[in-house]
C-alpha positions in Angstrom: 92.9 108.7 86.2 96.6 109.6 86.7 99.2 108.0 84.6 103.0 108.2 84.2 105.5 106.6 81.9 108.5 104.5 82.9 111.2 103.8 80.4 113.5 100.8 80.4 115.9 99.6 77.8 114.4 101.9 75.1 110.8 100.9 75.8 108.2 103.1 77.4 105.7 101.5 79.8 102.4 103.3 80.7 101.8 103.1 84.4 99.0 104.3 86.7 99.2 106.2 89.9 96.7 105.4 92.7 96.5 106.7 96.2 96.8 104.5 99.3 94.8 104.9 102.5 97.5 107.4 103.6 97.3 109.4 100.4 100.6 108.0 99.3 101.0 107.9 95.5 101.7 104.3 94.4 103.0 103.3 91.0 101.1 100.4 89.4 103.0 99.0 86.4 102.3 96.5 83.7 103.6 92.9 84.0 105.3 93.5 80.7 107.7 95.9 82.5 108.3 93.3 85.2 109.1 90.7 82.5 111.6 93.2 81.0 113.2 93.9 84.4 113.4 90.3 85.5 113.5 88.0 82.5 115.5 85.4 84.5 114.0 83.0 87.0 115.2 83.1 90.6 116.3 79.5 90.3 119.1 80.5 87.9 121.2 81.6 90.9 120.8 85.3 90.6 118.2 87.9 91.7 116.6 87.7 88.3 117.1 91.4 87.5 118.8 92.5 84.3 120.9 95.2 85.9 121.0 97.9 88.6 118.7 100.2 86.7 116.1 97.4 86.7 116.4 97.0 90.4 116.0 100.8 90.9 112.9 100.9 88.8 111.4 97.9 90.6 112.0 99.5 94.0 109.7 102.4 92.9 106.8 100.2 91.7 104.2 99.2 94.3 102.5 96.5 92.2 102.5 94.9 88.8 99.2 94.0 87.1 98.0 93.0 83.6 98.0 95.7 81.0 94.2 95.3 80.7 93.8 96.2 84.4 95.7 99.4 83.9 92.9 100.6 81.6 90.2 100.2 84.2 88.7 103.2 86.1 90.4 104.0 89.4 87.7 102.4 91.6 87.9 99.1 89.7 91.7 99.1 89.6 91.8 99.7 93.4 89.4 96.8 93.9 91.9 94.5 92.1 94.8 95.9 94.1 92.9 95.5 97.4 92.7 91.8 96.9 96.4 91.4 97.4 97.0 94.5 99.4 94.0 95.1 101.7 96.0 97.1 104.3 96.8 99.7 101.6 93.3 100.5 100.4 90.0 101.4 101.9 
């Protein structure tokens, strides 16, 4: 299980790294990070991101999932990811 931390606005978020079909390392982040990056709804007339740093972080994250899912073994996490992204995982 490979992990990494992303920091935003003074808070550290534990993320996972999983490999795609092409052996590309993909960052899987908790939805709590997404909530911090985009606290505004898209209906409010903006893109929803707090600032440019939030946009930059989001561009590097492949997928957001529940914090509980991030604690699963790799094979179980990949099964969850595969449901929404079948072309990325065997």
